[in-house]
C-alpha positions in Angstrom: 10.0 -25.8 -2.6 8.2 -22.5 -2.8 7.1 -20.6 0.2 3.4 -19.9 -0.2 3.3 -17.3 2.5 6.2 -15.3 0.9 4.4 -15.5 -2.4 1.2 -14.0 -0.9 3.2 -11.2 0.8 5.1 -10.5 -2.4 1.9 -10.3 -4.4 -0.2 -8.3 -2.0 2.5 -5.9 -0.9 4.1 -5.6 -4.4 7.6 -6.6 -3.1 10.1 -8.9 -4.7 9.9 -12.3 -3.0 13.7 -12.2 -2.6 13.4 -9.3 -0.2 10.9 -11.1 2.1 11.8 -13.1 5.2 10.1 -14.0 8.4 11.3 -10.8 10.0 9.8 -8.7 7.3 7.4 -6.1 8.7 5.8 -2.7 8.0 9.1 -1.0 8.6 10.9 -3.1 6.0 8.2 -3.3 3.4 7.1 0.2 2.2 3.7 -0.9 1.0 2.7 -2.6 4.3 0.2 -0.1 5.6 -3.0 -0.6 7.5 -5.1 -1.0 4.3 -2.7 -3.5 2.8 -2.6 -5.4 6.1 -6.3 -6.1 5.7 -5.7 -7.3 2.1 -2.9 -9.5 3.3 -5.0 -11.0 6.1 -7.8 -11.7 3.7 -5.6 -13.4 1.2 -3.8 -15.5 3.8 -7.2 -16.5 5.3 -8.5 -17.5 1.8 -5.4 -19.4 0.7 -5.0 -21.4 4.0 -8.7 -21.7 4.7 -8.5 -20.2 8.2 -10.2 -17.2 9.9 -8.2 -15.2 12.4 -9.8 -13.6 15.4 -9.4 -9.9 16.0 -7.0 -10.6 18.9 -4.9 -12.8 16.6 -4.7 -10.1 13.9 -3.6 -7.5 16.4 -0.7 -9.8 17.4 0.7 -10.1 13.9 3.7 -7.8 13.6 5.7 -9.5 10.9 5.6 -12.4 8.4 6.9 -14.8 11.0 3.8 -14.1 13.1 1.6 -15.2 10.2 3.5 -18.5 10.1 3.1 -19.0 13.9 -0.6 -18.3 13.7 -1.1 -20.7 10.8 0.9 -23.4 12.5 -1.3 -23.0 15.6 -4.2 -23.7 13.3 -2.6 -27.0 12.3 -1.1 -26.0 9.0 2.1 -27.9 8.3 5.0 -25.5 8.5 6.5 -26.9 5.3 3.3 -25.9 3.4 3.4 -22.3 4.7 
């Protein structure tokens, strides 16, 4: 099964999906800067049909944090 979240991160941050895991963060992905974080947030919100609050976005430090936020919104972990 494909990991939709990893696919989004790979596409937005121009990083091979094989190099992405739930611990991936701005230190491990060179293109993960403040601008691309906004693009990443926007794409995740569109694909999963959610809207994060400002506080939620400030808490996102790695790919796993995206998954946690999505699961809190009721998204099935297997679909993320």
